[in-house]
C-alpha positions as CSV (number, residue, x, y, z in Angstrom):
1,M,0.3,0.0,-0.2
2,T,1.4,3.6,-0.8
3,T,1.6,6.4,1.5
4,A,-1.6,8.0,-0.8
5,D,-3.6,4.6,-0.5
6,T,-2.7,5.2,3.3
7,N,-3.8,8.8,3.8
8,V,-7.3,7.9,1.9
9,V,-7.7,4.9,4.2
10,Q,-6.7,6.9,7.2
11,Q,-9.1,9.8,5.9
12,L,-12.1,7.8,5.7
13,S,-11.3,6.3,8.9
14,D,-11.1,9.8,10.7
15,G,-14.4,10.7,8.9
16,L,-16.4,7.6,10.2
17,A,-14.8,8.0,13.6
18,A,-16.2,11.8,13.3
19,A,-19.7,10.6,12.5
20,A,-19.8,8.3,15.2
21,E,-19.0,11.4,17.5
22,R,-21.3,13.7,16.3
23,A,-24.1,10.8,17.1
24,Q,-22.7,11.2,20.7
25,A,-25.1,14.2,21.3
26,F,-28.1,12.7,20.1
27,T,-27.9,9.3,20.9
28,V,-29.4,7.8,24.3
29,R,-29.6,4.9,26.3
30,V,-33.3,3.7,27.2
31,R,-33.8,1.1,30.0
32,A,-37.6,-0.3,29.7
33,R,-36.8,-4.1,30.0
34,R,-34.9,-6.2,32.3
35,R,-32.4,-7.3,29.9
36,I,-29.7,-5.2,28.3
37,A,-30.9,-1.8,27.7
38,A,-31.8,-0.1,24.4
39,T,-30.9,2.8,22.2
40,G,-32.9,6.0,21.4
41,V,-32.8,8.9,19.0
42,A,-33.6,12.5,19.9
43,W,-36.2,13.3,17.7
44,G,-37.2,17.6,17.4
45,E,-37.6,19.8,20.2
46,G,-39.6,19.2,23.6
47,G,-37.4,16.1,25.1
48,Y,-38.8,13.9,22.3
49,I,-37.0,10.3,22.0
50,V,-37.8,7.8,19.4
51,T,-36.9,3.9,20.5
52,A,-37.9,0.6,19.1
53,D,-41.1,-0.5,20.3
54,H,-40.4,-4.1,21.0
55,V,-37.8,-3.0,24.0
56,V,-40.5,-0.9,25.7
57,E,-41.6,-3.6,28.3
58,Q,-42.3,-1.9,31.2
59,E,-44.3,1.6,30.5
60,D,-44.0,3.1,34.0
61,A,-40.6,2.7,35.0
62,I,-38.8,3.8,31.9
63,R,-35.2,5.8,31.9
64,V,-33.1,7.3,29.7
65,G,-29.3,7.8,29.9
66,L,-28.5,11.2,28.3
67,P,-25.4,11.9,26.5
68,D,-24.1,13.9,29.8
69,G,-23.9,11.0,32.1
70,Q,-27.5,11.5,33.7
71,E,-30.1,9.2,33.8
72,V,-33.9,10.8,33.9
73,A,-37.2,9.0,33.9
74,A,-39.2,9.0,30.7
75,Q,-43.0,8.9,30.0
76,L,-44.4,6.7,27.0
77,V,-45.8,9.1,24.7
78,G,-47.5,6.6,22.0
79,R,-46.3,3.3,20.7
80,D,-47.0,1.6,17.1
81,P,-46.2,-2.2,16.8
82,G,-46.5,-1.9,13.4
83,S,-43.7,-0.2,12.7
84,D,-42.2,-1.1,15.9
85,L,-41.6,2.2,16.8
86,A,-42.2,4.3,20.3
87,L,-42.1,7.4,21.5
88,L,-41.0,8.6,24.7
89,R,-40.5,12.3,26.5
90,I,-38.5,13.6,29.5
91,E,-38.6,16.7,31.2
92,G,-36.8,19.4,29.8
93,A,-35.5,20.5,26.6
94,G,-33.5,17.0,26.0
95,P,-30.9,16.3,24.0
96,P,-30.4,18.2,20.5
97,E,-31.6,16.5,17.4
98,G,-29.7,15.0,15.1
99,E,-29.5,16.3,11.6
100,L,-31.9,14.0,9.4
101,A,-30.8,13.1,6.1
102,P,-33.9,14.0,3.3
103,A,-35.9,11.6,1.8
104,G,-33.8,9.7,-1.1
105,A,-30.6,10.7,0.5
106,A,-29.5,6.7,1.2
107,R,-27.9,4.9,-2.0
108,V,-27.3,1.3,-2.2
109,G,-23.5,0.8,-1.8
110,Q,-22.8,3.6,0.7
111,L,-21.0,3.7,3.9
112,V,-23.1,3.8,7.2
113,L,-22.5,3.5,10.5
114,A,-25.1,1.5,13.4
115,I,-25.1,3.6,16.7
116,G,-26.0,2.2,19.8
117,R,-26.0,2.6,23.6
118,P,-26.8,0.2,25.6
119,W,-23.9,0.7,28.2
120,G,-23.3,4.2,30.0
121,D,-19.9,4.5,28.8
122,G,-20.7,6.2,25.3
123,V,-22.0,5.1,22.0
124,Q,-20.6,2.0,20.1
125,A,-20.6,1.5,16.3
126,S,-20.9,-1.0,13.8
127,G,-20.0,-0.4,10.1
128,G,-21.5,-1.6,6.6
129,V,-23.0,-0.2,3.2
130,V,-26.4,0.0,2.7
131,S,-27.9,-3.1,1.0
132,A,-31.0,-1.9,0.0
133,V,-33.3,0.8,-0.5
134,G,-37.0,0.4,-0.7
135,G,-40.8,1.4,0.5
136,P,-43.4,1.6,0.8
137,V,-43.3,-1.9,2.7
138,R,-46.1,-4.2,4.2
139,T,-44.6,-5.6,7.8
140,R,-45.4,-8.9,9.0
141,R,-48.1,-7.5,11.1
142,G,-50.0,-6.1,7.8
143,T,-49.1,-2.4,8.2
144,Q,-47.2,-0.1,5.5
145,I,-43.9,1.7,6.2
146,E,-43.5,4.3,3.6
147,G,-39.6,3.3,3.3
148,Y,-37.1,1.2,5.2
149,L,-33.2,0.6,4.5
150,R,-31.4,-2.4,4.8
151,A,-27.4,-2.5,5.9
152,D,-24.5,-5.0,6.5
153,A,-23.7,-3.5,9.8
154,T,-24.5,-5.6,12.6
155,L,-27.3,-4.9,15.1
156,L,-25.3,-5.9,18.1
157,P,-27.1,-6.2,21.4
158,G,-29.3,-3.2,22.1
159,F,-28.6,-1.2,19.0
160,S,-32.6,-1.3,18.3
161,G,-34.1,2.1,18.6
162,G,-30.4,3.7,17.6
163,P,-29.9,5.6,14.8
164,L,-28.5,4.5,11.1
165,I,-26.1,7.6,10.1
166,D,-24.2,8.3,7.1
167,V,-20.0,9.6,7.0
168,A,-21.7,12.8,7.5
169,G,-23.3,11.9,11.0
170,R,-26.8,12.4,9.2
171,V,-29.7,10.5,10.6
172,L,-30.8,8.2,8.0
173,G,-33.6,6.3,9.7
174,V,-34.0,3.9,13.0
175,N,-32.5,0.3,13.8
176,T,-34.7,-2.3,14.4
177,S,-33.7,-6.0,15.2
178,R,-37.4,-7.1,14.5
179,G,-37.2,-6.7,10.5
180,G,-39.0,-9.7,9.5
181,R,-37.0,-13.2,9.1
182,G,-34.7,-12.6,11.9
183,E,-33.0,-9.7,10.1
184,G,-32.6,-6.1,10.9
185,V,-34.1,-3.3,8.9
186,T,-33.5,0.4,9.4
187,I,-36.9,2.8,9.2
188,A,-36.3,5.7,6.8
189,A,-36.3,9.2,8.4
190,H,-38.9,10.7,6.6
191,A,-41.2,7.1,7.7
192,V,-40.0,7.7,11.3
193,A,-41.3,10.8,10.9
194,A,-44.7,10.5,10.0
195,V,-45.1,8.1,12.9
196,V,-43.7,10.1,15.1
197,A,-46.5,13.0,14.1
198,E,-49.1,10.7,14.6
199,L,-48.0,9.3,18.1
200,R,-47.5,13.1,19.3
201,E,-51.0,13.9,18.1
202,H,-52.9,10.4,19.0
203,G,-50.9,8.6,21.2
204,R,-50.9,5.8,18.5
205,V,-51.1,5.4,14.6
206,R,-54.4,5.4,13.2
207,R,-55.1,3.0,10.4
208,A,-58.1,2.7,8.5
209,Y,-59.2,-0.8,7.9
210,L,-61.8,-2.8,5.9
211,G,-62.1,-6.2,7.7
212,V,-61.9,-9.0,5.1
213,G,-59.5,-11.8,4.4
214,S,-58.1,-11.8,0.7
215,Q,-55.6,-13.1,-1.3
216,P,-54.5,-12.0,-4.8
217,V,-56.1,-13.3,-7.9
218,H,-55.8,-13.2,-11.8
219,L,-58.3,-11.9,-13.6
220,P,-59.4,-13.6,-17.4
221,E,-59.6,-11.5,-20.0
222,S,-63.1,-11.4,-20.6
223,M,-63.3,-10.0,-17.1
224,A,-60.5,-7.7,-17.3
225,A,-62.0,-5.7,-20.3
226,T,-65.1,-5.2,-18.2
227,V,-63.3,-3.1,-15.3
228,G,-60.4,-1.0,-17.7
229,D,-58.1,-3.7,-18.4
230,Q,-57.3,-4.3,-14.7
231,R,-55.3,-7.7,-14.6
232,S,-55.5,-8.8,-10.8
233,G,-57.9,-7.9,-7.6
234,L,-58.1,-9.4,-4.3
235,L,-60.7,-12.4,-3.7
236,V,-62.4,-11.9,-0.3
237,V,-62.3,-15.3,1.1
238,S,-63.3,-14.3,4.8
239,V,-65.5,-11.0,5.7
240,E,-65.2,-9.5,9.4
241,A,-68.7,-9.9,11.0
242,G,-69.9,-6.5,12.0
243,G,-66.8,-4.8,10.0
244,P,-67.0,-2.1,7.5
245,A,-67.1,-4.6,4.3
246,E,-70.2,-6.5,5.7
247,R,-72.3,-3.5,6.4
248,A,-71.4,-2.1,2.8
249,G,-72.6,-5.6,1.5
250,V,-69.3,-7.4,0.5
251,L,-69.7,-11.2,0.3
252,V,-67.0,-14.0,0.5
253,G,-66.2,-14.9,-3.4
254,D,-66.0,-10.8,-4.2
255,I,-62.9,-9.8,-6.1
256,L,-62.1,-6.4,-5.0
257,L,-61.0,-3.9,-7.6
258,S,-60.6,-0.7,-6.4
259,L,-60.9,1.4,-3.3
260,G,-61.2,5.1,-2.5
261,G,-60.7,5.5,-6.5
262,G,-57.2,3.7,-6.0
263,A,-56.8,0.2,-8.1
264,V,-56.5,-2.7,-6.0
265,R,-54.2,-5.6,-7.3
266,D,-52.5,-6.8,-4.2
267,I,-52.6,-6.4,-0.9
268,D,-49.8,-3.7,-0.9
269,D,-52.6,-1.6,-3.2
270,L,-55.2,-1.9,-0.5
271,Q,-53.0,-1.2,2.4
272,A,-52.1,1.8,0.2
273,Q,-55.5,2.7,0.4
274,L,-55.9,2.4,4.2
275,G,-54.0,5.2,5.8
276,A,-55.4,7.3,8.9
277,E,-56.4,10.0,6.9
278,R,-59.3,7.7,5.6
279,V,-60.4,6.5,9.2
280,G,-64.5,7.1,9.4
281,A,-64.7,7.9,5.6
282,S,-67.0,6.9,3.2
283,V,-65.2,6.0,0.0
284,P,-66.0,4.1,-3.4
285,L,-65.5,0.4,-3.5
286,V,-65.6,-1.4,-6.7
287,L,-65.7,-5.3,-7.2
288,L,-66.4,-7.8,-9.2
289,R,-69.2,-10.7,-8.1
290,G,-70.1,-13.5,-10.2
291,G,-68.3,-11.6,-12.9
292,E,-70.5,-8.7,-13.2
293,R,-69.2,-5.2,-11.8
294,R,-71.0,-4.0,-8.7
295,D,-70.1,-0.3,-7.3
296,L,-70.6,-0.2,-3.2
297,T,-69.6,2.2,-0.7
298,V,-67.9,1.5,2.5
299,S,-67.4,3.8,5.4
300,L,-64.1,2.6,6.7
301,G,-63.0,1.8,10.4
302,E,-59.7,1.9,12.8
303,R,-57.8,-0.8,13.0
304,A,-57.4,-1.6,16.7
């Protein structure tokens, strides 16, 4: 290795170390379970802390370890198991918020650091590269996250709830070890912000629901031609008793084609039409019954 090569590597190493040092200021320790503590991220003004929902096992005795070494009590503002995010609040201003990377800033192949603070002696870091960027994506709980990242940085014990940062120290998202299939995942910063806004206002993330069980089906050409050449829909395999779909007249065996004006070709399409803004709303529902188009109106409920 030449001297020039050594200098480049040293500069890269120094840059990553500096990014981890910047993360010290906005990364906290969260003690809300009996096992190893987890990590949290200062989010906005007013003492708000974001962490992973699954690490909050005791809601009435949460303690947050601050960057200056103090440990203070925190209250649970709200939690969203669907995205595995929880929002806490401590008294006072709290640590400063880290700089959030804008939506779309993460790129496959870029260097990143996963930051954790499960102990009281400063942050820990694990390095890697972004391996995937995507979203919206449906979680194993059936809810939808607007954006996610996957990185090959190891999420060490206690790293859940901590930030994924770029080499400039900007927050790309919040890490959780509950990404499905035993993998870790990072919830993108703009998606975290949307969840935080709901938790601050309502204490939960409101999601509309239709009240059906369904599976994707391919439409024969003869049917597709009658509904604007749509090639697939959702076959209704169950209808919740007393739910919005039953009240609207949906039957097992119907094929859902659109909801609220948006095409429903698969389950992801359906979830995309069931945002918080549609809780309690009456929206048009188009389906096929016995090969014939039916137009209904459904008043959407709120997912418990």
